[in-house]
C-alpha positions as CSV (number, residue, x, y, z in Angstrom):
1,M,0.0,0.0,0.0
2,K,1.4,3.4,-1.0
3,I,0.5,6.6,0.8
4,L,1.2,10.3,-0.2
5,V,1.7,12.5,2.9
6,V,1.5,16.2,2.4
7,E,2.8,18.0,5.5
8,D,4.8,21.3,5.6
9,D,6.2,20.6,9.1
10,Q,9.3,18.5,8.2
11,T,9.7,17.1,11.7
12,I,6.1,15.7,11.6
13,A,6.6,14.5,8.0
14,L,9.8,12.6,8.9
15,G,8.1,11.0,11.9
16,L,5.1,10.0,9.8
17,E,7.3,8.6,7.1
18,Y,9.3,6.4,9.5
19,S,6.3,5.2,11.5
20,L,4.3,4.3,8.4
21,Q,7.3,2.5,6.8
22,Q,7.5,0.4,10.0
23,E,4.0,-0.7,9.3
24,N,5.1,-1.8,5.7
25,F,3.5,1.2,3.9
26,I,5.4,2.8,1.0
27,V,5.5,6.5,1.8
28,E,6.1,9.6,-0.4
29,I,6.3,13.0,1.2
30,C,5.4,16.5,-0.2
31,H,5.8,19.7,1.8
32,D,3.5,22.0,-0.2
33,K,0.4,22.1,-2.3
34,S,2.2,22.7,-5.7
35,S,4.5,19.7,-5.5
36,A,1.6,17.5,-4.3
37,Q,-0.6,18.7,-7.1
38,Q,2.1,17.6,-9.6
39,V,2.2,14.2,-8.1
40,I,-1.6,13.9,-8.1
41,D,-1.9,15.1,-11.7
42,N,0.8,12.7,-13.0
43,R,0.8,9.7,-10.8
44,L,-2.5,9.5,-9.0
45,N,-3.0,5.8,-9.6
46,E,0.2,4.9,-7.8
47,F,-1.4,5.7,-4.4
48,D,-3.9,3.9,-2.2
49,L,-4.5,6.7,0.3
50,F,-3.7,10.4,0.8
51,I,-2.9,12.2,4.0
52,F,-3.2,16.0,3.7
53,D,-2.4,18.7,6.2
54,L,-5.1,21.3,6.0
55,S,-2.8,24.3,6.3
56,L,-0.1,24.4,3.7
57,P,2.3,27.3,2.8
58,D,0.8,27.8,-0.7
59,G,-2.7,26.5,-0.3
60,S,-4.8,24.0,1.7
61,G,-5.5,20.3,2.0
62,Y,-9.1,21.1,1.0
63,E,-7.9,22.0,-2.6
64,L,-5.9,18.8,-2.8
65,C,-8.8,16.7,-1.6
66,K,-11.1,18.2,-4.2
67,L,-8.5,17.5,-6.9
68,V,-8.2,13.8,-5.9
69,K,-11.9,13.2,-5.6
70,S,-12.6,14.9,-9.0
71,K,-10.3,12.4,-10.6
72,Q,-10.9,9.2,-8.7
73,D,-12.4,7.9,-5.4
74,I,-9.3,7.3,-3.4
75,P,-9.4,7.7,0.4
76,V,-8.3,11.0,2.0
77,I,-7.5,11.6,5.6
78,F,-6.9,15.2,6.9
79,L,-4.4,16.3,9.5
80,T,-5.6,19.4,11.3
81,V,-4.8,21.6,14.3
82,M,-8.3,23.0,14.0
83,D,-10.7,20.7,15.9
84,D,-13.7,22.9,15.3
85,E,-17.0,21.7,13.7
86,I,-16.9,24.0,10.7
87,N,-13.5,22.8,9.4
88,V,-14.3,19.1,10.1
89,V,-17.7,19.3,8.3
90,M,-16.2,21.2,5.4
91,G,-13.5,18.5,4.9
92,L,-16.0,15.7,5.1
93,D,-18.4,17.5,2.7
94,M,-15.5,17.6,0.2
95,G,-15.3,13.8,0.3
96,A,-12.6,13.3,3.0
97,D,-12.9,9.9,4.7
98,D,-11.6,10.9,8.1
99,Y,-9.6,13.5,10.0
100,I,-7.2,13.5,12.9
101,T,-6.3,16.4,15.1
102,K,-2.7,17.4,16.0
103,P,-1.0,16.4,18.2
104,F,-2.0,12.8,17.6
105,R,-0.8,9.4,18.6
106,I,0.7,7.5,15.7
107,R,-1.1,4.3,16.7
108,E,-4.4,6.1,16.4
109,L,-3.5,7.4,12.9
110,I,-2.5,3.9,11.7
111,S,-5.7,2.5,13.1
112,R,-7.7,5.1,11.2
113,I,-5.7,4.4,8.0
114,R,-6.4,0.6,8.3
115,T,-10.1,1.2,9.0
116,V,-10.5,3.5,5.9
117,L,-8.6,1.1,3.7
118,R,-10.7,-1.9,4.8
119,R,-13.8,0.1,4.1
120,Y,-12.6,1.0,0.6
121,N,-11.5,-2.6,-0.1
122,K,-15.0,-3.9,0.7
123,Q,-16.5,-1.2,-1.5
124,V,-14.2,-2.0,-4.4
125,Q,-14.9,-5.8,-4.1
126,S,-18.6,-5.2,-4.2
127,N,-18.6,-2.5,-6.9
128,S,-15.7,-3.6,-9.1
129,I,-17.9,-4.7,-12.0
130,I,-20.7,-2.6,-13.3
131,Q,-23.1,-4.1,-15.9
132,L,-25.0,-1.9,-18.3
133,Q,-27.0,-4.0,-20.8
134,D,-24.3,-5.7,-22.9
135,L,-21.6,-3.5,-21.5
136,Q,-19.3,-4.5,-18.6
137,I,-17.2,-1.9,-16.8
138,N,-14.3,-3.3,-14.8
139,V,-13.5,-0.5,-12.4
140,L,-10.4,-2.2,-11.0
141,E,-8.9,-2.5,-14.5
142,G,-10.3,0.7,-15.8
143,K,-11.6,-1.2,-18.9
144,V,-14.9,-1.5,-20.7
145,Y,-16.2,-4.5,-22.6
146,K,-19.1,-4.9,-25.0
147,N,-20.1,-8.5,-25.5
148,E,-16.8,-9.5,-23.9
149,V,-14.7,-7.5,-26.4
150,E,-12.8,-4.6,-25.0
151,V,-13.8,-1.1,-26.1
152,L,-11.0,1.4,-26.2
153,L,-12.0,4.7,-24.6
154,T,-10.1,7.9,-23.9
155,A,-9.6,8.9,-20.3
156,L,-12.4,11.5,-20.5
157,E,-14.8,9.1,-22.4
158,Y,-14.2,6.5,-19.7
159,R,-14.8,9.1,-16.9
160,L,-18.0,10.2,-18.5
161,L,-19.3,6.6,-18.9
162,L,-18.4,6.0,-15.2
163,I,-20.4,9.0,-14.1
164,F,-23.4,7.7,-16.0
165,A,-22.9,4.2,-14.6
166,K,-22.6,5.3,-11.0
167,H,-25.9,7.3,-11.4
168,K,-27.8,4.5,-13.2
169,G,-31.4,5.4,-13.7
170,Q,-30.9,9.0,-12.7
171,V,-31.3,11.9,-15.1
172,L,-28.2,14.0,-15.2
173,S,-28.3,17.5,-16.6
174,R,-25.6,18.8,-18.9
175,S,-24.4,21.2,-16.1
176,Q,-24.1,18.3,-13.7
177,L,-22.0,16.4,-16.2
178,L,-19.8,19.4,-17.0
179,E,-19.2,20.0,-13.3
180,Q,-17.9,16.5,-12.8
181,I,-15.6,16.1,-15.9
182,W,-14.4,19.6,-16.7
183,D,-11.0,19.3,-15.0
184,V,-10.3,15.6,-15.5
185,A,-8.0,16.2,-18.5
186,G,-6.7,19.5,-17.1
187,D,-8.7,21.4,-19.7
188,F,-12.0,23.2,-19.6
189,V,-14.8,21.1,-21.2
190,N,-17.5,23.3,-22.6
191,D,-21.1,22.5,-23.6
192,N,-20.1,21.8,-27.2
193,T,-17.3,19.5,-26.2
194,L,-19.6,17.5,-24.0
195,T,-21.9,17.0,-27.0
196,V,-18.9,15.6,-29.0
197,Y,-17.9,13.2,-26.2
198,I,-21.4,11.8,-25.8
199,K,-21.5,11.4,-29.6
200,R,-18.2,9.5,-29.5
201,L,-19.3,7.3,-26.7
202,R,-22.5,6.4,-28.5
203,E,-20.5,5.5,-31.7
204,K,-18.3,3.2,-29.7
205,L,-20.9,1.6,-27.4
206,E,-24.3,1.6,-29.1
207,D,-25.5,-1.0,-31.7
208,N,-27.2,1.9,-33.5
209,P,-25.8,5.3,-32.4
210,Q,-28.8,7.1,-34.1
211,Q,-31.2,5.2,-31.8
212,P,-29.2,4.9,-28.5
213,R,-30.4,2.4,-25.9
214,I,-27.6,2.9,-23.4
215,I,-27.1,6.6,-23.1
216,Q,-30.6,8.0,-23.6
217,T,-31.5,11.7,-24.1
218,V,-34.1,13.1,-21.8
219,R,-35.3,16.1,-23.9
220,G,-35.0,19.5,-22.2
221,I,-33.2,18.0,-19.2
222,G,-30.1,15.9,-20.0
223,Y,-29.2,12.2,-20.2
224,K,-29.6,9.0,-18.3
225,V,-28.3,5.4,-18.4
226,G,-30.5,2.6,-17.3
227,D,-34.1,2.6,-16.0
């Protein structure tokens, strides 16, 4: 298991690195938001869990949490000296999985880490295959199959399909879709681009793209997958 720790206090960071390595975790350390952001943008899939200090010299752990969760659902734990309800709620609302207040006992942090990882492992095992008619999405592999033949998708096409699949039967407006995918490729995705990507997905996934059965248009509202 590999963990990225983002902590500006070098003494705390070194202590965390040593203690986590003793528990057989692979640890990488960043001391500021900008270096952590580069790691997340380029090597997100290397990591099983992120530990973010809330207060960083060039930003906050909130921003890093938002970046991670916009790309993939990987667990995040906050380190904070601010044990007040507003900061805790704000972090959890952004998708953080737990938080721990400084100063903390290292055994308590390790226990929290193992609890979060166990919870995610159960979720992954139960949700690793998503079935949509004759499509099968293997979330662990990041691959899509149609009638057992792999369909090659770009990163943004795959992300868009995954958003639909995780909201099966729910009508999603164009603004909801744009909000969830605009920063995946690091580029702004506008309304016209979204139309192009949905068209491409239909061409790759539908038996008849002119009469789609998988990605259905709900006129005047948006799109939905499934009933």
